[in-house]
Z-matrix of the N, CA and C atoms (Angstrom, degrees):
N
C 1 1.454
C 2 1.527 1 108.15
N 3 1.327 2 115.86 1 135.75
C 4 1.455 3 120.12 2 -177.31
C 5 1.526 4 111.03 3 -69.64
N 6 1.312 5 115.53 4 157.97
C 7 1.456 6 121.86 5 178.43
C 8 1.529 7 110.64 6 -59.89
N 9 1.343 8 117.59 7 -41.31
C 10 1.464 9 120.63 8 178.82
C 11 1.520 10 111.53 9 -61.30
N 12 1.318 11 117.03 10 -40.65
C 13 1.465 12 119.43 11 179.05
C 14 1.518 13 111.23 12 -66.32
N 15 1.327 14 117.52 13 -39.79
C 16 1.467 15 120.77 14 177.41
C 17 1.521 16 110.91 15 -63.58
N 18 1.333 17 116.55 16 -44.57
C 19 1.458 18 120.43 17 177.83
C 20 1.525 19 111.39 18 -62.65
N 21 1.319 20 115.88 19 -42.06
C 22 1.462 21 120.83 20 178.98
C 23 1.527 22 110.23 21 -57.82
N 24 1.320 23 116.96 22 -46.41
C 25 1.465 24 120.45 23 -179.85
C 26 1.522 25 111.85 24 -64.06
N 27 1.321 26 117.37 25 -35.70
C 28 1.461 27 121.11 26 178.94
C 29 1.523 28 112.69 27 -73.20
N 30 1.323 29 116.77 28 -39.90
C 31 1.455 30 121.31 29 -173.63
C 32 1.522 31 114.71 30 -88.79
N 33 1.320 32 118.60 31 -19.24
C 34 1.464 33 121.45 32 -176.51
C 35 1.530 34 113.14 33 -56.07
N 36 1.330 35 120.23 34 -47.27
C 37 1.475 36 118.32 35 179.94
C 38 1.533 37 112.91 36 -58.81
N 39 1.318 38 117.88 37 -42.50
C 40 1.467 39 120.57 38 178.96
C 41 1.527 40 111.11 39 -65.85
N 42 1.324 41 116.25 40 -40.32
C 43 1.463 42 120.65 41 178.53
C 44 1.527 43 110.33 42 -61.08
N 45 1.305 44 116.75 43 -43.46
C 46 1.470 45 120.15 44 -178.93
C 47 1.520 46 111.55 45 -65.68
N 48 1.314 47 117.70 46 -38.44
C 49 1.469 48 120.97 47 176.97
C 50 1.530 49 109.43 48 -63.21
N 51 1.323 50 116.59 49 -44.72
C 52 1.465 51 120.34 50 179.57
C 53 1.525 52 111.17 51 -62.90
N 54 1.324 53 117.11 52 -43.60
C 55 1.463 54 120.50 53 179.70
C 56 1.523 55 111.24 54 -63.68
N 57 1.303 56 117.27 55 -36.01
C 58 1.457 57 120.87 56 179.54
C 59 1.527 58 110.31 57 -65.59
N 60 1.328 59 117.72 58 -30.53
C 61 1.457 60 121.10 59 178.88
C 62 1.525 61 111.83 60 -71.61
N 63 1.312 62 117.63 61 -35.95
C 64 1.459 63 120.11 62 -176.65
C 65 1.527 64 113.03 63 -98.12
N 66 1.318 65 117.05 64 -18.27
C 67 1.462 66 120.82 65 -179.49
C 68 1.530 67 109.45 66 -138.19
N 69 1.327 68 116.37 67 127.49
C 70 1.458 69 119.58 68 176.30
C 71 1.515 70 111.50 69 -78.57
N 72 1.307 71 115.17 70 -20.78
C 73 1.457 72 121.74 71 -177.80
C 74 1.522 73 107.56 72 -139.96
N 75 1.315 74 116.01 73 137.95
C 76 1.460 75 119.65 74 174.39
C 77 1.521 76 108.48 75 -119.79
N 78 1.322 77 115.29 76 150.29
C 79 1.458 78 121.35 77 -178.24
C 80 1.524 79 108.52 78 -131.66
N 81 1.313 80 114.70 79 132.82
C 82 1.451 81 121.59 80 174.44
C 83 1.519 82 109.41 81 -120.86
N 84 1.305 83 115.42 82 165.65
C 85 1.463 84 121.09 83 179.31
C 86 1.525 85 108.97 84 -130.29
N 87 1.318 86 115.76 85 149.73
C 88 1.466 87 123.51 86 170.65
C 89 1.516 88 106.38 87 -136.75
N 90 1.341 89 115.15 88 149.30
C 91 1.462 90 119.41 89 -179.53
C 92 1.520 91 109.43 90 -129.48
N 93 1.316 92 115.45 91 128.74
C 94 1.455 93 122.40 92 175.15
C 95 1.534 94 106.29 93 -93.99
N 96 1.334 95 115.31 94 104.08
C 97 1.459 96 121.74 95 -176.79
C 98 1.519 97 108.55 96 -102.47
N 99 1.335 98 116.20 97 129.65
C 100 1.460 99 121.67 98 178.09
C 101 1.521 100 109.71 99 -114.44
N 102 1.333 101 115.40 100 144.83
C 103 1.466 102 119.62 101 174.95
C 104 1.525 103 109.37 102 -97.48
N 105 1.336 104 117.07 103 -177.37
C 106 1.463 105 120.53 104 -176.16
C 107 1.526 106 113.09 105 -71.72
N 108 1.329 107 117.61 106 -7.44
C 109 1.471 108 121.81 107 175.48
C 110 1.524 109 111.86 108 -99.10
N 111 1.344 110 116.77 109 3.60
C 112 1.457 111 120.55 110 -179.89
C 113 1.519 112 114.19 111 81.41
N 114 1.331 113 116.21 112 10.81
C 115 1.464 114 120.05 113 178.41
C 116 1.526 115 109.61 114 -83.86
N 117 1.331 116 115.64 115 152.32
C 118 1.457 117 121.90 116 180.00
C 119 1.528 118 109.37 117 -105.27
N 120 1.319 119 115.81 118 144.32
C 121 1.456 120 122.21 119 179.82
C 122 1.525 121 109.78 120 -88.18
N 123 1.333 122 116.63 121 128.25
C 124 1.460 123 122.23 122 175.60
C 125 1.519 124 109.23 123 -126.88
N 126 1.329 125 114.77 124 153.15
C 127 1.468 126 120.67 125 178.52
C 128 1.521 127 109.70 126 -128.43
N 129 1.332 128 113.97 127 155.83
C 130 1.464 129 120.86 128 174.43
C 131 1.529 130 106.98 129 -121.93
N 132 1.335 131 115.77 130 120.16
C 133 1.462 132 121.34 131 -179.90
C 134 1.524 133 111.41 132 -78.55
N 135 1.311 134 115.71 133 158.06
C 136 1.464 135 120.97 134 176.52
C 137 1.523 136 111.34 135 -78.70
N 138 1.327 137 117.56 136 -19.13
C 139 1.461 138 120.59 137 -170.94
C 140 1.525 139 115.36 138 -108.72
N 141 1.323 140 118.15 139 -5.90
C 142 1.459 141 119.87 140 177.61
C 143 1.528 142 108.85 141 -147.02
N 144 1.315 143 116.09 142 152.55
C 145 1.458 144 121.90 143 -173.73
C 146 1.530 145 112.05 144 -78.58
N 147 1.311 146 115.85 145 147.47
C 148 1.456 147 121.89 146 169.46
C 149 1.514 148 114.67 147 104.08
N 150 1.328 149 113.57 148 165.32
C 151 1.467 150 122.44 149 174.81
C 152 1.519 151 107.94 150 -93.65
N 153 1.336 152 116.17 151 136.12
C 154 1.463 153 122.79 152 -175.71
C 155 1.521 154 110.12 153 -133.95
N 156 1.316 155 115.00 154 162.83
C 157 1.462 156 120.07 155 166.47
C 158 1.525 157 107.14 156 -71.73
N 159 1.328 158 118.87 157 144.70
C 160 1.459 159 119.41 158 178.03
C 161 1.529 160 111.06 159 -62.83
N 162 1.313 161 115.53 160 148.53
C 163 1.463 162 120.52 161 178.62
C 164 1.504 163 111.63 162 161.19
N 165 1.326 164 115.36 163 -171.61
C 166 1.458 165 120.53 164 -179.18
C 167 1.509 166 110.28 165 174.29
N 168 1.322 167 115.98 166 -160.09
C 169 1.453 168 121.67 167 -174.80
C 170 1.518 169 113.48 168 -84.79
N 171 1.330 170 113.84 169 149.86
C 172 1.458 171 121.46 170 174.26
C 173 1.522 172 106.88 171 -88.37
N 174 1.321 173 116.42 172 125.06
C 175 1.461 174 121.85 173 -178.64
C 176 1.531 175 110.61 174 -85.24
N 177 1.310 176 115.37 175 157.74
C 178 1.467 177 121.41 176 177.88
C 179 1.532 178 109.33 177 -55.43
N 180 1.337 179 116.65 178 132.17
C 181 1.452 180 121.83 179 179.17
C 182 1.521 181 114.87 180 81.51
N 183 1.322 182 116.99 181 5.47
C 184 1.465 183 121.84 182 -176.23
C 185 1.534 184 108.87 183 -113.96
N 186 1.317 185 117.57 184 139.21
C 187 1.465 186 119.67 185 175.10
C 188 1.526 187 109.17 186 -77.14
N 189 1.325 188 116.65 187 160.44
C 190 1.464 189 120.85 188 178.59
C 191 1.525 190 110.50 189 -61.03
N 192 1.318 191 117.22 190 -42.05
C 193 1.463 192 119.96 191 -178.53
C 194 1.531 193 111.69 192 -67.94
N 195 1.315 194 116.68 193 -37.54
C 196 1.470 195 120.31 194 176.40
C 197 1.523 196 110.21 195 -64.55
N 198 1.330 197 116.96 196 -42.45
C 199 1.465 198 121.25 197 177.71
C 200 1.522 199 110.49 198 -61.84
N 201 1.332 200 116.57 199 -42.10
C 202 1.465 201 120.34 200 -179.96
C 203 1.536 202 110.51 201 -61.96
N 204 1.319 203 117.08 202 -43.62
C 205 1.472 204 120.63 203 179.01
C 206 1.530 205 110.53 204 -64.78
N 207 1.328 206 117.15 205 -42.12
C 208 1.467 207 120.99 206 178.73
C 209 1.526 208 110.71 207 -61.87
N 210 1.335 209 116.74 208 -48.27
C 211 1.465 210 121.01 209 -178.80
C 212 1.529 211 111.42 210 -63.29
N 213 1.329 212 117.45 211 -37.64
C 214 1.465 213 120.38 212 178.07
C 215 1.520 214 111.41 213 -60.95
N 216 1.328 215 115.70 214 -44.63
C 217 1.457 216 118.69 215 -179.05
C 218 1.533 217 110.58 216 -68.33
N 219 1.326 218 116.58 217 -42.20
C 220 1.469 219 120.33 218 -179.89
C 221 1.528 220 111.40 219 -63.34
N 222 1.323 221 116.70 220 -53.55
C 223 1.464 222 121.71 221 -170.94
C 224 1.523 223 114.43 222 -83.26
N 225 1.328 224 116.34 223 -34.04
C 226 1.463 225 118.64 224 -167.46
C 227 1.523 226 114.86 225 -122.61
N 228 1.322 227 118.18 226 -10.35
C 229 1.456 228 118.71 227 -177.05
C 230 1.513 229 112.19 228 68.67
N 231 1.334 230 115.61 229 41.66
C 232 1.466 231 122.11 230 -179.14
C 233 1.525 232 108.25 231 -127.27
N 234 1.339 233 116.60 232 127.88
C 235 1.460 234 121.69 233 175.80
C 236 1.524 235 108.35 234 -115.55
N 237 1.328 236 117.78 235 122.18
C 238 1.469 237 120.04 236 -179.91
C 239 1.526 238 112.27 237 -61.15
N 240 1.326 239 115.73 238 139.68
C 241 1.457 240 122.63 239 171.13
C 242 1.526 241 106.29 240 -98.93
N 243 1.301 242 117.22 241 87.96
C 244 1.458 243 121.37 242 -176.28
C 245 1.519 244 111.25 243 97.37
N 246 1.313 245 114.57 244 -167.60
C 247 1.465 246 121.73 245 -176.33
C 248 1.518 247 111.38 246 -76.82
N 249 1.324 248 115.49 247 147.86
C 250 1.462 249 121.49 248 173.17
C 251 1.524 250 108.40 249 -87.62
N 252 1.313 251 116.55 250 153.81
C 253 1.465 252 120.79 251 178.48
C 254 1.522 253 109.42 252 -89.54
N 255 1.336 254 116.32 253 125.74
C 256 1.460 255 121.05 254 174.91
C 257 1.519 256 108.13 255 -71.58
N 258 1.333 257 116.55 256 125.34
C 259 1.462 258 121.66 257 -178.73
C 260 1.517 259 110.65 258 -98.67
N 261 1.347 260 116.91 259 -52.32
C 262 1.458 261 120.25 260 -174.93
C 263 1.519 262 111.13 261 -168.17
N 264 1.323 263 115.07 262 165.61
C 265 1.462 264 122.44 263 175.22
C 266 1.522 265 106.80 264 -126.34
N 267 1.331 266 116.18 265 132.18
C 268 1.469 267 121.48 266 -174.53
C 269 1.521 268 111.22 267 -125.36
N 270 1.314 269 115.51 268 144.90
C 271 1.454 270 123.29 269 171.54
C 272 1.527 271 107.26 270 -78.74
N 273 1.308 272 117.53 271 129.60
C 274 1.461 273 121.86 272 -179.38
C 275 1.534 274 111.23 273 -110.02
N 276 1.333 275 116.62 274 30.80
C 277 1.465 276 121.48 275 -175.40
C 278 1.524 277 113.19 276 -63.12
N 279 1.310 278 118.11 277 -22.78
C 280 1.470 279 119.27 278 178.28
C 281 1.519 280 110.76 279 -63.36
N 282 1.324 281 116.04 280 -31.35
C 283 1.458 282 121.11 281 179.49
C 284 1.522 283 111.53 282 -95.18
N 285 1.337 284 116.58 283 -42.68
C 286 1.464 285 121.08 284 -175.49
C 287 1.525 286 108.57 285 -155.37
N 288 1.324 287 117.07 286 111.00
C 289 1.466 288 122.47 287 -177.51
C 290 1.532 289 109.86 288 -56.83
N 291 1.327 290 116.15 289 131.98
C 292 1.460 291 121.38 290 179.61
C 293 1.526 292 114.10 291 90.40
N 294 1.324 293 116.51 292 -0.49
C 295 1.461 294 120.43 293 -179.25
C 296 1.523 295 110.14 294 -95.79
N 297 1.321 296 115.76 295 143.96
C 298 1.459 297 122.11 296 176.97
C 299 1.520 298 109.19 297 -131.82
N 300 1.335 299 116.16 298 150.71
C 301 1.458 300 122.04 299 179.23
C 302 1.523 301 108.47 300 -121.42
N 303 1.330 302 115.55 301 126.27
C 304 1.460 303 122.37 302 176.94
C 305 1.528 304 106.58 303 -101.23
N 306 1.329 305 115.89 304 125.22
C 307 1.467 306 121.27 305 -177.59
C 308 1.525 307 110.34 306 -107.38
N 309 1.339 308 114.82 307 130.03
C 310 1.462 309 122.55 308 176.71
C 311 1.523 310 109.54 309 -117.33
N 312 1.337 311 114.19 310 161.00
C 313 1.465 312 121.28 311 172.87
C 314 1.521 313 107.66 312 -121.77
N 315 1.345 314 115.00 313 140.94
C 316 1.453 315 120.75 314 -179.67
C 317 1.518 316 109.46 315 -136.48
N 318 1.330 317 116.12 316 123.74
C 319 1.460 318 121.74 317 178.85
C 320 1.523 319 112.96 318 -114.44
N 321 1.331 320 117.52 319 -20.18
C 322 1.476 321 121.47 320 -179.70
C 323 1.518 322 108.69 321 -118.26
N 324 1.317 323 115.54 322 120.88
C 325 1.463 324 119.99 323 -174.88
C 326 1.521 325 110.09 324 -157.71
N 327 1.324 326 114.84 325 168.10
C 328 1.458 327 122.80 326 177.33
C 329 1.526 328 108.11 327 -123.30
N 330 1.328 329 116.11 328 137.23
C 331 1.466 330 120.38 329 177.36
C 332 1.525 331 109.63 330 -75.19
N 333 1.339 332 115.34 331 136.67
C 334 1.462 333 123.27 332 176.65
C 335 1.530 334 107.53 333 -137.33
N 336 1.298 335 118.43 334 166.79
C 337 1.470 336 118.34 335 174.35
C 338 1.531 337 110.27 336 -67.71
N 339 1.318 338 116.64 337 134.89
C 340 1.462 339 120.63 338 174.78
C 341 1.525 340 107.75 339 -69.35
N 342 1.330 341 116.88 340 136.87
C 343 1.465 342 120.18 341 -175.88
C 344 1.520 343 113.10 342 -98.88
N 345 1.318 344 118.23 343 -11.72
C 346 1.463 345 121.36 344 179.40
C 347 1.517 346 109.86 345 -71.11
N 348 1.305 347 116.70 346 136.64
C 349 1.463 348 121.62 347 179.81
C 350 1.523 349 109.33 348 -120.28
N 351 1.328 350 116.47 349 110.32
C 352 1.449 351 121.44 350 175.11
C 353 1.516 352 115.65 351 91.74
N 354 1.333 353 118.12 352 -17.52
C 355 1.467 354 120.59 353 -178.23
C 356 1.527 355 111.61 354 -76.93
N 357 1.331 356 117.25 355 -34.45
C 358 1.453 357 121.73 356 -174.48
C 359 1.529 358 109.55 357 -108.19
N 360 1.338 359 115.48 358 123.26
C 361 1.460 360 120.46 359 177.26
C 362 1.522 361 111.21 360 -78.99
N 363 1.345 362 114.95 361 -46.32
C 364 1.464 363 120.17 362 -177.60
C 365 1.514 364 109.74 363 -146.72
N 366 1.328 365 114.50 364 151.09
C 367 1.466 366 122.16 365 170.97
C 368 1.515 367 105.60 366 -138.13
N 369 1.334 368 115.78 367 138.18
C 370 1.462 369 117.71 368 -178.45
C 371 1.520 370 109.51 369 -159.86
N 372 1.326 371 115.04 370 163.66
C 373 1.461 372 123.69 371 179.49
C 374 1.522 373 108.30 372 -102.14
N 375 1.339 374 116.58 373 138.02
C 376 1.457 375 121.44 374 -177.82
C 377 1.521 376 110.34 375 -135.77
N 378 1.325 377 115.12 376 141.98
C 379 1.463 378 119.16 377 171.00
C 380 1.527 379 107.10 378 -66.98
N 381 1.312 380 116.13 379 140.26
C 382 1.463 381 119.94 380 -173.34
C 383 1.525 382 113.24 381 -66.91
N 384 1.318 383 117.74 382 -19.04
C 385 1.458 384 120.08 383 176.46
C 386 1.529 385 111.91 384 -93.87
N 387 1.335 386 117.15 385 6.65
C 388 1.469 387 121.84 386 -179.32
C 389 1.533 388 109.93 387 -143.04
N 390 1.335 389 116.30 388 53.38
C 391 1.462 390 120.44 389 179.35
C 392 1.527 391 109.53 390 -68.96
N 393 1.316 392 118.22 391 148.87
C 394 1.469 393 120.46 392 -175.63
C 395 1.527 394 112.31 393 -70.93
N 396 1.327 395 115.55 394 155.14
C 397 1.466 396 120.42 395 172.23
C 398 1.518 397 106.90 396 -58.18
N 399 1.299 398 116.38 397 141.16
C 400 1.454 399 120.16 398 -179.09
C 401 1.514 400 113.80 399 93.94
N 402 1.343 401 117.91 400 -4.02
C 403 1.463 402 119.34 401 174.31
C 404 1.521 403 107.59 402 -65.26
N 405 1.321 404 117.11 403 128.97
C 406 1.458 405 119.91 404 -175.84
C 407 1.529 406 110.90 405 -63.98
N 408 1.321 407 115.20 406 152.56
C 409 1.465 408 119.83 407 179.78
C 410 1.520 409 111.70 408 -62.04
N 411 1.331 410 116.92 409 -39.38
C 412 1.467 411 119.45 410 178.69
C 413 1.530 412 110.57 411 -61.99
N 414 1.315 413 117.12 412 -40.49
C 415 1.461 414 120.98 413 178.43
C 416 1.522 415 110.38 414 -64.21
N 417 1.319 416 116.83 415 -44.86
C 418 1.469 417 120.45 416 177.93
C 419 1.531 418 111.50 417 -60.14
N 420 1.336 419 116.72 418 -43.41
C 421 1.472 420 120.46 419 -179.48
C 422 1.524 421 111.42 420 -64.06
N 423 1.344 422 117.19 421 -43.66
C 424 1.468 423 119.62 422 -179.12
C 425 1.520 424 111.01 423 -63.38
N 426 1.331 425 117.74 424 -43.17
C 427 1.468 426 120.71 425 179.78
C 428 1.519 427 109.80 426 -62.83
N 429 1.323 428 117.24 427 -46.13
C 430 1.475 429 121.07 428 -179.95
C 431 1.528 430 110.86 429 -60.87
N 432 1.319 431 117.31 430 -42.52
C 433 1.462 432 120.05 431 -178.68
C 434 1.524 433 111.61 432 -64.81
N 435 1.318 434 116.72 433 -41.08
C 436 1.468 435 119.36 434 179.45
C 437 1.524 436 110.18 435 -66.03
N 438 1.316 437 117.29 436 -43.09
C 439 1.461 438 120.28 437 -177.33
C 440 1.530 439 112.18 438 -73.15
N 441 1.338 440 117.75 439 -34.83
C 442 1.475 441 121.51 440 -179.95
C 443 1.521 442 112.54 441 -80.19
N 444 1.342 443 115.63 442 -23.55
C 445 1.454 444 119.40 443 -174.70
C 446 1.518 445 112.73 444 79.44
N 447 1.356 446 116.87 445 14.55
C 448 1.462 447 119.49 446 178.69
C 449 1.534 448 109.16 447 -75.97
N 450 1.320 449 117.15 448 151.52
C 451 1.462 450 119.64 449 179.45
C 452 1.530 451 111.22 450 -60.34
N 453 1.320 452 117.46 451 142.47
C 454 1.458 453 120.12 452 -179.53
C 455 1.528 454 111.36 453 -68.07
N 456 1.317 455 115.42 454 149.23
C 457 1.456 456 121.15 455 176.34
C 458 1.530 457 109.33 456 -76.55
N 459 1.328 458 116.58 457 156.57
C 460 1.461 459 121.37 458 177.96
C 461 1.527 460 110.59 459 -66.50
N 462 1.330 461 116.86 460 -44.61
C 463 1.461 462 121.21 461 -175.75
C 464 1.517 463 111.31 462 -95.55
N 465 1.328 464 115.57 463 146.29
C 466 1.449 465 122.13 464 179.51
C 467 1.509 466 108.37 465 -65.60
């Protein structure tokens, strides 16, 4: 296990306590980005295990969509061409009480250099029927729901 992952596991409880003191509610964003071959973009962070949809936290004074665009450029080197489609909003209480995740879909975008340094180990495109080992269950469920057209679940 990498040093960053060990530190993340040690510091996460303290971080969550601190966030609860300054924010009664936290909001995160994830974006399901598709390329012209129908593949989905996934990332692997340096500090937590698994493949995820790109995204992150919404900062004070920032809209969810603005945060999603910022995180895409930082983590994945993707700049939206126009507005992203809002897919669903999920309660993330299983991971952190009071947290919510806003999910967007993006099909039109421009490649840019990723600006994140050290946070992302890998980013890659995958066919939705051949997701890599280690793709989180929540990520798999969200992709399946979008592709099947089934109603989104309440919880992330």
